C-alpha positions in Angstrom: 95.9 -1.4 31.3 93.8 1.3 29.5 95.1 -0.1 26.3 94.1 -3.7 27.0 90.5 -2.4 28.0 90.3 -0.8 24.6 91.3 -3.9 22.8 88.8 -6.0 24.7 85.9 -3.5 24.0 86.8 -3.5 20.5 86.8 -7.2 20.3 83.3 -7.6 21.9 82.0 -5.0 19.3 83.4 -7.3 16.5 81.8 -10.3 18.1 78.4 -8.5 18.3 78.4 -7.2 14.7 79.5 -10.7 13.5 76.4 -12.2 15.4 74.0 -9.6 13.9 75.3 -10.0 10.2 74.9 -13.7 10.6 71.1 -13.5 11.2 70.8 -11.8 7.9 71.5 -15.2 6.0 69.0 -17.2 8.2 66.0 -18.2 6.0 62.7 -16.6 7.5 60.6 -19.3 9.0 56.9 -19.6 7.9 54.1 -21.7 9.2 53.5 -25.3 7.9 50.3 -24.1 6.5 51.6 -21.3 4.6 54.6 -23.2 3.1 52.2 -26.1 2.2 49.6 -23.8 0.5 52.4 -22.0 -1.4 53.6 -25.5 -2.6 50.0 -26.6 -3.7 49.7 -23.2 -5.7 53.0 -23.6 -7.4 52.2 -27.3 -8.4 48.8 -26.2 -9.9 50.7 -23.6 -11.8 53.2 -25.9 -13.0 56.0 -24.6 -11.1 57.4 -27.9 -10.0 60.6 -26.6 -8.7 59.1 -24.0 -6.6 56.7 -26.5 -5.4 59.4 -29.0 -4.5 61.3 -26.3 -2.5 58.0 -25.4 -0.6 57.3 -29.1 0.3 60.8 -29.8 1.5 60.7 -26.6 3.6 57.6 -28.1 5.3 59.4 -31.4 5.9 62.5 -29.8 7.2 61.2 -27.0 9.2 58.0 -28.7 10.6 58.8 -32.4 10.7 56.1 -33.1 13.5 53.5 -31.1 11.8 50.2 -32.8 10.4 51.5 -31.6 6.9 54.9 -33.1 6.9 53.7 -36.5 5.7 51.5 -35.2 2.8 54.5 -32.9 1.8 56.7 -36.0 1.7 54.0 -37.7 -0.5 53.8 -34.6 -2.9 57.5 -34.5 -3.3 57.6 -37.8 -5.1 55.1 -36.3 -7.6 56.8 -32.9 -8.1 60.1 -34.6 -8.5 58.4 -36.9 -11.1 56.9 -34.0 -12.9 60.3 -32.2 -13.1 61.5 -35.4 -14.8 63.9 -35.8 -12.0 63.5 -39.6 -11.7 66.4 -40.3 -9.3 64.9 -37.7 -6.8 61.4 -39.3 -7.4 62.7 -42.6 -6.6 64.7 -41.4 -3.4 61.6 -39.7 -2.1 59.3 -42.7 -2.8 61.8 -45.0 -1.0 62.3 -42.5 1.9 58.3 -42.4 2.2 58.0 -46.1 2.2 61.0 -46.3 4.8 59.3 -43.8 7.1 55.7 -44.8 6.8 55.4 -48.5 5.9 51.8 -48.7 6.9 50.4 -45.4 5.8 47.3 -45.7 3.8 48.9 -44.0 0.8 52.1 -46.0 0.7 50.9 -47.9 -2.4 51.0 -44.6 -4.2 54.7 -44.3 -3.3 55.5 -47.9 -4.5 53.6 -47.2 -7.8 55.3 -43.9 -8.4 58.7 -45.5 -7.7 57.8 -48.0 -10.5 57.0 -45.3 -13.0 60.0 -43.5 -12.1 62.1 -46.6 -12.8 60.2 -47.0 -16.0 61.1 -43.4 -17.1 64.8 -43.9 -16.8 64.8 -46.6 -19.5 66.5 -45.1 -22.5 66.3 -47.5 -25.5 66.6 -51.1 -26.5 70.1 -50.6 -27.6 71.5 -50.3 -24.2 71.6 -52.3 -21.0 68.1 -53.1 -19.8 68.7 -53.4 -16.0 66.3 -50.4 -15.7 63.7 -52.3 -17.3 64.2 -55.2 -15.0 64.0 -52.5 -12.0 60.8 -51.3 -13.2 59.3 -54.9 -13.8 60.4 -55.8 -10.1 59.0 -52.6 -8.7 55.5 -53.1 -10.4 55.4 -56.7 -9.4 55.9 -55.6 -5.7 52.9 -53.2 -6.1 50.8 -56.2 -7.3 52.0 -58.5 -4.6 51.8 -56.1 -1.6 48.6 -54.2 -2.8 46.6 -56.7 -4.8 43.3 -55.0 -4.2 44.3 -51.5 -5.0 43.7 -49.4 -8.1 47.6 -49.2 -8.4 47.7 -53.1 -8.8 45.5 -53.0 -11.8 47.6 -50.2 -13.4 51.0 -52.0 -12.4 49.8 -55.3 -14.2 49.5 -53.4 -17.4 52.8 -51.7 -16.8 54.3 -55.1 -16.2 53.5 -56.0 -19.7 55.1 -52.9 -21.0 58.3 -53.5 -19.2 58.2 -57.4 -20.6 57.9 -55.7 -24.1 60.9 -53.5 -23.5 63.0 -56.4 -22.4 62.1 -58.6 -25.1 62.9 -55.7 -27.4 66.4 -55.8 -26.2 66.6 -59.4 -26.9 65.4 -58.9 -30.4 67.8 -56.0 -31.2 70.7 -58.3 -30.2 69.3 -61.1 -32.3 68.7 -58.9 -35.4 72.3 -57.9 -35.2 73.5 -61.6 -35.4 71.0 -62.1 -38.3 72.5 -59.1 -40.2 76.0 -60.4 -39.6 74.8 -63.9 -40.8 75.6 -65.4 -37.4 72.4 -67.6 -37.8 73.2 -69.9 -34.6 73.6 -67.0 -32.4 70.8 -65.4 -33.7 68.5 -68.4 -33.5 69.3 -68.7 -29.8 68.3 -65.2 -29.1 65.0 -65.7 -31.1 64.3 -68.8 -29.1 64.9 -67.1 -25.8 62.2 -64.6 -26.6 59.9 -67.6 -27.3 60.6 -69.5 -24.5 61.1 -67.2 -21.5 58.1 -66.8 -19.5 58.7 -63.1 -19.4 58.8 -62.7 -23.1 56.4 -65.4 -24.3 53.3 -63.1 -24.3 55.1 -60.0 -25.7 54.4 -58.6 -29.3 57.8 -59.9 -30.4 56.9 -63.6 -30.3 55.5 -63.6 -33.8 58.7 -62.0 -35.4 60.8 -64.4 -33.4 59.0 -67.5 -34.8 59.2 -66.1 -38.3 62.9 -65.5 -37.8 63.5 -68.9 -36.6 61.9 -70.2 -39.9 64.6 -68.1 -41.7 67.6 -69.0 -39.6 66.6 -72.7 -40.1 66.4 -72.4 -43.8 69.6 -70.4 -44.1 71.3 -73.3 -41.9 69.9 -75.9 -44.2 67.5 -77.3 -41.6 64.3 -77.5 -43.6 62.5 -79.8 -41.2 63.0 -77.5 -38.3 61.7 -74.4 -40.6 58.6 -76.4 -41.4 57.8 -77.1 -37.7 58.4 -73.4 -36.8 56.0 -72.4 -39.5 53.4 -74.8 -38.2 53.7 -73.1 -34.7 53.6 -69.7 -36.3 50.3 -70.7 -38.2 48.7 -72.0 -35.1 49.4 -68.8 -33.2 49.3 -66.1 -35.8 47.5 -67.5 -38.7 46.3 -64.0 -39.9 49.6 -62.5 -39.7 51.8 -61.2 -42.6 54.8 -63.3 -41.1 52.9 -66.6 -41.6 52.1 -65.9 -45.0 55.6 -65.1 -45.8 57.0 -68.1 -44.0 54.7 -70.4 -46.1 56.1 -68.8 -49.3 59.7 -69.5 -48.1 59.1 -73.0 -47.0 56.7 -74.2 -50.0 58.0 -72.0 -52.7 61.6 -71.3 -51.9 61.0 -67.6 -51.7 63.6 -65.5 -49.7 62.8 -62.2 -47.7 64.8 -59.0 -48.3 65.9 -56.6 -45.6 63.3 -54.1 -46.6 60.5 -56.7 -46.4 61.8 -57.8 -43.0 61.8 -54.3 -41.7 58.4 -53.6 -43.0 56.9 -56.6 -41.1 58.5 -55.9 -37.9 56.6 -54.1 -35.1 57.6 -51.6 -32.4 56.3 -51.2 -28.8 53.0 -49.6 -29.1 52.7 -46.7 -26.6 48.9 -45.9 -27.1 46.2 -44.3 -25.0 46.7 -46.7 -22.1 50.4 -45.8 -21.7 50.0 -42.2 -22.0 47.3 -42.3 -19.3 49.5 -44.0 -16.9 53.1 -43.1 -17.3 52.1 -39.4 -16.9 51.8 -40.2 -13.3 49.4 -39.4 -10.6 49.2 -36.7 -8.3 48.2 -37.1 -4.5 45.5 -34.9 -3.5 46.3 -31.5 -2.1 45.0 -31.8 1.5 45.0 -29.7 4.5 46.0 -31.4 7.9 42.6 -33.2 8.7 41.5 -34.1 5.2 41.8 -37.5 3.9 43.7 -38.3 0.6 42.1 -38.9 -2.8 44.0 -39.6 -6.0 43.6 -37.3 -8.8 45.4 -36.0 -11.7 46.3 -32.2 -12.0 47.3 -30.4 -15.1 48.8 -31.8 -18.3 51.6 -34.1 -18.1 54.7 -34.6 -20.3 54.7 -37.1 -22.9 56.7 -40.5 -21.8 60.0 -41.3 -23.3 59.9 -43.8 -26.1 62.1 -46.8 -25.6 62.8 -47.7 -29.2 
């Protein structure tokens, strides 16, 4: 009996010691205000990983506080600035799902579109990501037509269209290089006729290329017609001058000439301004949100 009691006492001590040691691994719980303030400081210092950790702690440890919602909003931005675009998309979609009527939900939709755009690699790969970005920006315009994000999204829609048209041109150029003129002509024609592509920077080259493919297929009349259309729309362009020389004088175009005439997607000051992303204001519980940009932002990936 005495031995049994000794074992019982020893077992109780083991349980108590295990319980005490388990508390050592518990993360100390800070107030929502302290965690949020630390997140704001980290964000302003460019420590985006630490900022994400602090805002996540607010969201997890204080889900019913006044700072939980702004923390969720800020998480979209810090993930974007970390170039973790999948997490930024997930954070934006979560905010949209939890707060569909929030006054800053347009921001979540817009940053979701920017994150989709940043996932675009180049024109040599599948452009589903370009389509995802295009759909996302169109949703911003349709849902929030009077917001500043609608104005910005309209311009990003044009950039996405350029990316998609560029992909078509890459395939068309490939067929042209292989002297598969019918396949190349079909691709060039798609750039001209598709409503998403017909206003992009690639239309001029596509029209010229249809002059070239028509001549090489022996379709002189079609080549003349394409030259007329090219002249009506791009009369001052170098492509038109070369097309006239090809049709009227029988000149050809070398690969070097063709490469020098081609254009790439221009990512100028406009794109640098918007693709860098916008930061939601760092607010306390009772203040209102204001959009502003904090710090310097990474250059966007180029698509081509």
